Backbone as numpy.savetxt, mean C-alpha at the origin, in Angstrom:
# Nx Ny Nz CAx CAy CAz Cx Cy Cz
-33.35 11.86 9.00 -32.10 12.53 8.73 -30.96 11.87 9.50
-31.27 11.39 10.71 -30.26 10.73 11.54 -29.79 9.44 10.88
-30.71 8.69 10.30 -30.39 7.43 9.63 -29.54 7.70 8.39
-29.83 8.77 7.69 -29.05 9.12 6.51 -27.60 9.41 6.88
-27.36 10.06 8.02 -26.00 10.32 8.49 -25.26 9.04 8.82
-25.94 8.09 9.43 -25.32 6.81 9.75 -24.97 6.06 8.47
-25.90 6.02 7.52 -25.64 5.35 6.25 -24.49 6.01 5.48
-24.43 7.33 5.53 -23.34 8.04 4.87 -22.01 7.72 5.54
-22.00 7.57 6.86 -20.77 7.20 7.57 -20.31 5.81 7.17
-21.24 4.87 7.10 -20.88 3.52 6.66 -20.38 3.51 5.23
-20.99 4.30 4.37 -20.55 4.38 2.98 -19.14 4.98 2.90
-18.87 5.98 3.71 -17.54 6.60 3.71 -16.49 5.61 4.22
-16.81 4.86 5.25 -15.88 3.87 5.77 -15.64 2.78 4.74
-16.69 2.32 4.08 -16.54 1.30 3.05 -15.69 1.81 1.89
-15.88 3.06 1.49 -15.08 3.64 0.41 -13.62 3.75 0.81
-13.36 4.15 2.04 -11.97 4.25 2.51 -11.31 2.88 2.58
-12.05 1.86 3.03 -11.50 0.50 3.08 -11.20 -0.01 1.68
-12.11 0.25 0.72 -11.89 -0.15 -0.66 -10.64 0.53 -1.22
-10.50 1.81 -0.94 -9.33 2.56 -1.41 -8.06 2.02 -0.78
-8.13 1.71 0.52 -6.97 1.17 1.22 -6.53 -0.16 0.62
-7.48 -1.06 0.34 -7.14 -2.35 -0.24 -6.57 -2.20 -1.65
-7.12 -1.27 -2.43 -6.63 -1.10 -3.79 -5.27 -0.42 -3.86
-4.99 0.43 -2.90 -3.73 1.17 -2.94 -2.66 0.59 -2.02
-2.93 -0.54 -1.38 -1.98 -1.09 -0.43 -0.66 -1.47 -1.09
-0.70 -1.92 -2.32 0.53 -2.33 -3.01 1.46 -1.14 -3.21
0.89 0.05 -3.27 1.69 1.24 -3.56 2.18 1.96 -2.30
2.10 1.31 -1.14 2.55 1.96 0.09 4.05 2.22 0.07
4.84 1.24 -0.35 6.30 1.43 -0.39 6.70 2.51 -1.41
6.21 2.45 -2.66 6.58 3.53 -3.58 6.12 4.91 -3.09
4.96 4.97 -2.45 4.48 6.25 -1.92 5.44 6.77 -0.85
5.86 5.89 0.07 6.77 6.33 1.13 8.12 6.76 0.57
8.62 6.02 -0.41 9.89 6.41 -1.03 9.75 7.74 -1.74
8.67 7.91 -2.49 8.44 9.18 -3.19 8.24 10.34 -2.23
7.52 10.10 -1.14 7.31 11.15 -0.15 8.62 11.58 0.49
9.44 10.62 0.88 10.72 10.96 1.49 11.66 11.64 0.50
11.66 11.19 -0.75 12.49 11.84 -1.76 12.02 13.27 -2.02
10.71 13.47 -2.06 10.17 14.82 -2.25 10.50 15.74 -1.09
10.39 15.23 0.13 10.75 16.02 1.31 12.23 16.37 1.28
13.06 15.41 0.89 14.49 15.67 0.80 14.77 16.74 -0.26
14.12 16.61 -1.42 14.35 17.59 -2.49 13.89 18.98 -2.07
12.77 19.06 -1.37 12.29 20.36 -0.91 13.26 20.95 0.12
13.79 20.10 0.96 14.74 20.57 1.98 16.06 21.06 1.39
16.41 20.55 0.20 17.65 20.98 -0.42 17.46 22.21 -1.32
16.20 22.72 -1.37 15.98 23.95 -2.11 15.37 23.77 -3.48
14.77 22.62 -3.77 14.20 22.39 -5.09 12.86 23.10 -5.29
12.24 23.54 -4.21 10.93 24.18 -4.31 9.83 23.13 -4.42
8.59 23.62 -4.45 7.45 22.70 -4.48 7.42 21.89 -5.76
7.59 22.54 -6.88 7.50 21.85 -8.17 8.60 20.80 -8.30
9.82 21.16 -7.93 10.93 20.21 -7.99 10.73 19.05 -7.04
10.19 19.32 -5.86 9.94 18.25 -4.89 8.89 17.28 -5.40
7.85 17.80 -6.05 6.82 16.93 -6.61 7.39 16.09 -7.75
8.20 16.69 -8.59 8.82 15.93 -9.68 9.76 14.84 -9.16
10.62 15.20 -8.21 11.56 14.22 -7.66 10.81 13.11 -6.94
9.79 13.46 -6.16 9.01 12.45 -5.44 8.27 11.52 -6.39
7.66 12.08 -7.41 6.96 11.26 -8.40 7.89 10.33 -9.15
9.06 10.85 -9.51 10.05 10.02 -10.20 10.55 8.90 -9.30
10.83 9.22 -8.04 11.31 8.20 -7.10 10.25 7.13 -6.85
9.00 7.53 -6.73 7.92 6.56 -6.52 7.75 5.66 -7.74
7.75 6.25 -8.91 7.63 5.46 -10.14 8.80 4.52 -10.34
10.00 5.00 -10.03 11.18 4.16 -10.17 11.15 2.99 -9.18
10.70 3.25 -7.97 10.59 2.18 -6.97 9.60 1.12 -7.43
8.46 1.54 -7.93 7.46 0.58 -8.42 7.99 -0.19 -9.63
8.66 0.50 -10.55 9.19 -0.17 -11.74 10.28 -1.17 -11.38
11.16 -0.80 -10.44 12.21 -1.72 -10.02 11.61 -2.94 -9.34
10.61 -2.72 -8.50 9.96 -3.85 -7.82 9.30 -4.80 -8.81
8.58 -4.26 -9.78 7.94 -5.11 -10.77 8.95 -5.81 -11.66
10.03 -5.10 -12.01 11.07 -5.73 -12.83 11.75 -6.86 -12.07
12.01 -6.66 -10.79 12.62 -7.73 -10.01 11.70 -8.94 -9.89
10.42 -8.69 -9.70 9.48 -9.81 -9.62 9.41 -10.56 -10.95
9.53 -9.85 -12.05 9.48 -10.50 -13.36 10.78 -11.24 -13.69
11.92 -10.69 -13.28 13.20 -11.24 -13.70 13.79 -12.27 -12.74
13.50 -12.17 -11.47 14.09 -13.08 -10.49 13.36 -14.41 -10.57
14.11 -15.50 -10.63 13.50 -16.82 -10.78 13.29 -17.58 -9.47
14.22 -17.54 -8.50 13.99 -18.35 -7.28 12.75 -17.86 -6.52
11.98 -18.83 -6.07 10.73 -18.50 -5.38 10.99 -17.76 -4.07
12.06 -18.13 -3.35 12.35 -17.47 -2.08 12.70 -16.00 -2.31
13.37 -15.69 -3.41 13.74 -14.30 -3.70 12.49 -13.48 -4.06
11.57 -14.09 -4.80 10.31 -13.40 -5.10 9.53 -13.14 -3.82
9.56 -14.11 -2.92 8.87 -13.95 -1.64 9.46 -12.79 -0.84
10.78 -12.67 -0.83 11.44 -11.57 -0.11 11.07 -10.22 -0.75
11.06 -10.17 -2.08 10.68 -8.93 -2.77 9.23 -8.58 -2.45
8.37 -9.58 -2.44 6.97 -9.34 -2.11 6.84 -8.83 -0.68
7.60 -9.40 0.25 7.54 -8.93 1.64 8.00 -7.50 1.79
8.95 -7.09 0.97 9.42 -5.70 1.02 8.28 -4.74 0.68
7.38 -5.17 -0.21 6.23 -4.34 -0.56 5.07 -4.53 0.41
4.95 -5.71 1.01 3.80 -6.02 1.86 3.92 -5.39 3.24
5.10 -5.34 3.81 5.26 -4.83 5.18 4.81 -3.38 5.31
5.20 -2.46 4.42 4.65 -1.09 4.55 3.14 -1.04 4.36
2.61 -1.92 3.52 1.15 -1.98 3.35 0.48 -2.43 4.64
1.08 -3.38 5.33 0.51 -3.84 6.60 0.54 -2.72 7.65
1.62 -1.98 7.69 1.72 -0.87 8.63 0.65 0.19 8.31
0.48 0.49 7.03 -0.55 1.45 6.64 -1.94 0.93 6.98
-2.16 -0.37 6.76 -3.45 -0.96 7.10 -3.72 -0.95 8.59
-2.68 -1.18 9.39 -2.83 -1.13 10.84 -3.27 0.24 11.29
-2.56 1.27 10.82 -2.88 2.63 11.26 -4.22 3.12 10.72
-4.56 2.73 9.50 -5.86 3.14 8.96 -6.99 2.48 9.74
-6.86 1.19 10.02 -7.89 0.49 10.78 -7.96 1.00 12.20
-6.82 1.32 12.79 -6.81 1.86 14.14 -7.52 3.22 14.18
-7.31 4.04 13.17 -8.00 5.33 13.12 -9.50 5.17 13.00
-9.92 4.22 12.18 -11.36 3.96 12.05 -11.92 3.40 13.34
-11.19 2.46 13.96 -11.68 1.84 15.20 -11.75 2.84 16.34
-10.85 3.80 16.37 -10.88 4.81 17.43 -12.12 5.69 17.35
-12.64 5.88 16.15 -13.86 6.68 16.03 -15.11 5.86 16.32
-14.99 4.53 16.28 -16.17 3.68 16.41 -16.34 3.07 17.80
-15.26 2.82 18.54 -15.40 2.11 19.81 -14.48 2.69 20.87
-14.91 2.71 22.12 -14.11 3.31 23.18 -13.04 2.38 23.77
-13.19 1.06 23.66 -12.26 0.12 24.28 -10.96 0.05 23.49
-9.85 0.37 24.17 -8.55 0.33 23.49 -8.14 -1.08 23.12
-8.55 -2.05 23.92 -8.23 -3.44 23.61 -8.87 -3.86 22.29
-10.15 -3.56 22.12 -10.83 -3.90 20.87 -10.31 -3.08 19.70
-9.88 -1.85 19.96 -9.28 -1.05 18.90 -8.04 -1.74 18.35
-7.19 -2.23 19.26 -5.97 -2.91 18.83 -6.29 -4.23 18.13
-7.28 -4.96 18.63 -7.65 -6.23 17.99 -8.10 -5.98 16.56
-8.97 -5.00 16.37 -9.43 -4.70 15.02 -8.31 -4.14 14.15
-7.40 -3.38 14.73 -6.28 -2.84 13.96 -5.36 -3.96 13.47
-5.12 -4.96 14.32 -4.28 -6.09 13.91 -4.99 -6.91 12.84
-6.30 -7.11 12.99 -7.06 -7.82 11.96 -7.02 -7.05 10.64
-7.18 -5.74 10.71 -7.11 -4.90 9.50 -5.74 -4.95 8.85
-4.69 -4.94 9.66 -3.34 -5.03 9.11 -3.13 -6.36 8.40
-3.64 -7.42 9.01 -3.53 -8.73 8.37 -4.30 -8.80 7.07
-5.49 -8.24 7.05 -6.31 -8.26 5.83 -5.65 -7.45 4.71
-5.13 -6.30 5.05 -4.46 -5.47 4.04 -3.18 -6.16 3.57
-2.44 -6.78 4.50 -1.22 -7.49 4.13 -1.50 -8.66 3.20
-2.54 -9.43 3.50 -2.90 -10.56 2.63 -3.34 -10.05 1.26
-4.12 -8.98 1.24 -4.57 -8.41 -0.03 -3.39 -7.94 -0.87
-2.46 -7.24 -0.25 -1.28 -6.76 -0.97 -0.43 -7.92 -1.46
-0.27 -8.94 -0.62 0.54 -10.10 -1.01 -0.11 -10.83 -2.19
-1.42 -10.98 -2.17 -2.10 -11.66 -3.28 -1.99 -10.86 -4.58
-2.03 -9.55 -4.48 -1.86 -8.74 -5.69 -0.44 -8.87 -6.24
0.53 -8.85 -5.36 1.92 -8.98 -5.81 2.17 -10.39 -6.32
1.59 -11.39 -5.67 1.73 -12.77 -6.14 1.05 -12.93 -7.51
-0.02 -12.20 -7.72 -0.67 -12.22 -9.03 0.22 -11.64 -10.11
0.94 -10.59 -9.78 1.90 -10.02 -10.73 2.99 -11.04 -11.04
3.47 -11.73 -10.00 4.52 -12.73 -10.20 4.00 -13.90 -11.01
2.76 -14.32 -10.77 2.19 -15.45 -11.51 1.97 -15.09 -12.98
1.57 -13.85 -13.24 1.35 -13.42 -14.62 2.65 -13.41 -15.42
3.76 -13.16 -14.74 5.03 -13.06 -15.45 5.75 -14.39 -15.55
5.30 -15.42 -14.82 6.02 -16.69 -14.85 5.24 -17.77 -15.58
4.30 -17.41 -16.43 3.50 -18.42 -17.13 4.21 -18.99 -18.35
5.37 -18.47 -18.67 6.16 -19.03 -19.77 5.83 -18.46 -21.13
4.91 -17.55 -21.20 4.57 -16.99 -22.50 5.61 -15.97 -22.94
5.68 -15.76 -24.22 6.64 -14.81 -24.76 6.19 -13.39 -24.43
7.14 -12.53 -24.15 6.83 -11.14 -23.84 6.41 -10.44 -25.12
5.31 -9.72 -25.05 4.83 -8.96 -26.18 4.04 -9.77 -27.20
3.83 -11.05 -26.92 3.08 -11.88 -27.88 1.60 -11.77 -27.66
């Protein structure tokens, strides 16, 4: 039974890491949507209005980011747009890895080392996904063909 608990813990950590890597690109839209929803709730929109405003703001942020990556031609500008999406993902990866490391090891030095490594891994993953979006849109093919 003890071994089953350890295996379940490893499976849960692996599932959370997989989720973190897959959702890292959406860290910026999530933060924008969350802040817009909090603002809407604070102005009296209620729960339903806050969820609608937050969802709309998150979707609009993601759509604007993807549109800019598709429409902007200079490579340096695409890189800046990608960094705008990657930096919040790195921060989220740092804190997620730090939370996992705090449950696994007592040394604060090693916790920080693993958190920085996790932030780098999540940042690289998010950058590669965004670069993949940019590469798919710059292949010269006709839109809708």
